[in-house]
C-alpha positions as CSV (number, residue, x, y, z in Angstrom):
1,X,102.7,135.1,103.2
2,X,100.0,132.7,104.0
3,X,102.6,130.2,105.1
4,X,104.1,132.8,107.5
5,X,100.8,133.6,109.1
6,X,99.9,129.9,109.4
7,X,103.2,129.2,111.2
8,X,103.1,132.2,113.7
9,X,101.9,131.4,117.2
10,X,100.6,134.4,119.1
11,X,98.7,132.7,121.9
12,X,99.5,134.2,125.3
13,X,101.4,137.0,123.5
14,X,100.8,140.7,123.9
15,X,101.2,144.0,121.9
16,X,104.2,146.0,123.3
17,X,104.1,148.9,120.9
18,X,102.9,150.2,117.6
19,X,105.1,152.3,115.3
20,X,103.7,154.2,112.3
21,X,106.2,155.5,109.8
22,X,104.3,157.6,107.4
23,X,107.3,158.5,105.3
24,X,108.0,154.8,104.6
25,X,104.3,153.8,104.5
26,X,105.1,151.2,107.2
27,X,103.5,150.0,110.4
28,X,105.3,147.9,113.0
29,X,103.6,146.0,115.8
30,X,106.0,144.7,118.5
31,X,105.1,141.5,120.2
32,X,106.7,140.3,123.4
33,X,107.5,136.9,121.8
34,X,106.6,135.3,118.5
35,X,106.7,131.6,118.4
36,X,106.3,129.3,115.4
37,X,104.5,126.0,114.9
38,X,106.9,123.2,113.9
39,X,106.9,122.7,110.2
40,X,104.1,120.3,109.1
41,X,102.1,120.8,112.3
42,X,98.8,122.6,113.0
43,X,99.1,123.3,116.7
44,X,101.8,124.7,119.0
45,X,103.4,122.2,121.3
46,X,105.6,124.7,123.3
47,X,108.2,124.6,120.5
48,X,110.6,127.4,121.3
49,X,113.6,126.8,119.1
50,X,112.6,129.6,116.7
51,X,111.2,132.1,119.2
52,X,111.9,135.8,118.5
53,X,111.8,137.8,121.7
54,X,110.6,141.4,121.1
55,X,109.7,140.5,117.4
56,X,108.0,143.0,115.1
57,X,105.2,142.3,112.7
58,X,106.1,144.7,109.9
59,X,103.5,145.8,107.4
60,X,105.0,147.5,104.3
61,X,103.5,149.7,101.6
62,X,100.6,150.5,103.9
63,X,97.6,152.1,102.3
64,X,95.4,152.4,105.4
65,X,95.4,151.6,109.1
66,X,92.2,151.7,111.2
67,X,91.6,151.1,114.9
68,X,88.0,149.9,115.7
69,X,86.8,151.2,118.1
70,X,88.9,154.3,118.1
71,X,90.2,155.4,121.5
72,X,91.4,152.5,123.6
73,X,95.1,151.7,123.5
74,X,95.9,148.2,122.2
75,X,98.0,147.0,125.1
76,X,97.1,143.4,126.0
77,X,96.8,140.0,124.5
78,X,96.9,139.5,120.7
79,X,93.8,137.4,120.1
80,X,94.1,136.8,116.3
81,X,95.9,137.6,113.1
82,X,94.1,137.1,109.8
83,X,94.9,138.1,106.2
84,X,92.7,138.3,103.2
85,X,94.7,138.5,100.0
86,X,93.3,140.9,97.3
87,X,94.5,141.7,93.8
88,X,96.9,144.5,94.8
89,X,97.0,144.4,98.6
90,X,96.3,142.3,101.6
91,X,93.9,143.2,104.3
92,X,95.3,142.3,107.7
93,X,93.1,142.1,110.8
94,X,94.8,142.0,114.2
95,X,92.5,141.6,117.2
96,X,94.2,143.0,120.3
97,X,92.9,143.3,123.9
98,X,93.0,146.6,125.8
99,X,92.9,147.1,129.5
100,X,92.2,150.6,130.8
101,X,93.7,152.2,134.0
102,X,90.5,151.2,135.9
103,X,90.8,147.6,134.7
104,X,88.1,147.6,132.0
105,X,88.8,145.2,129.2
106,X,87.9,145.6,125.6
107,X,89.0,144.4,122.2
108,X,90.4,146.5,119.4
109,X,90.6,145.5,115.7
110,X,93.6,146.9,114.0
111,X,92.9,146.7,110.2
112,X,95.8,147.3,107.9
113,X,95.7,147.3,104.2
114,X,99.2,146.7,102.9
115,X,101.3,145.0,100.2
116,X,103.3,142.8,102.5
117,X,104.0,141.5,106.0
118,X,107.4,140.4,107.4
119,X,108.9,139.6,110.7
120,X,111.9,141.6,112.1
121,X,114.0,141.0,115.2
122,X,114.6,144.0,117.5
123,X,118.1,144.3,116.0
124,X,116.7,144.5,112.5
125,X,114.1,147.1,113.5
126,X,116.9,149.2,115.1
127,X,118.4,149.7,111.7
128,X,115.1,149.8,109.7
129,X,113.2,152.5,111.6
130,X,115.9,155.1,112.1
131,X,115.9,158.8,111.3
132,X,117.4,159.6,107.9
């Protein structure tokens, strides 16, 4: 998982939507575009060959999710994605901007404790998050 997070480029990207599926203990955060660093590099150089438009960050076997501060809607730039691996779960911290109707900006930390993180295309999500 560390390799995945190290390769994801989220600069100039924004949070489109958040989906919480309590029955599956899953959380999905849709990003307008996810890009990747070229293998073996540490900075993004406008490499777009692997871009996924409308990609989802999918957190599975979610134990908890918290928005701090509560209230504002995460609807702007994704500022960072970090992971701290524990014995049983990983704590993910996603810092997302929020812009209110009156133009006031703030930052929201979405903290998710889950077993895993994967990426899914919009097509994969269409079949993953469907009513049973």
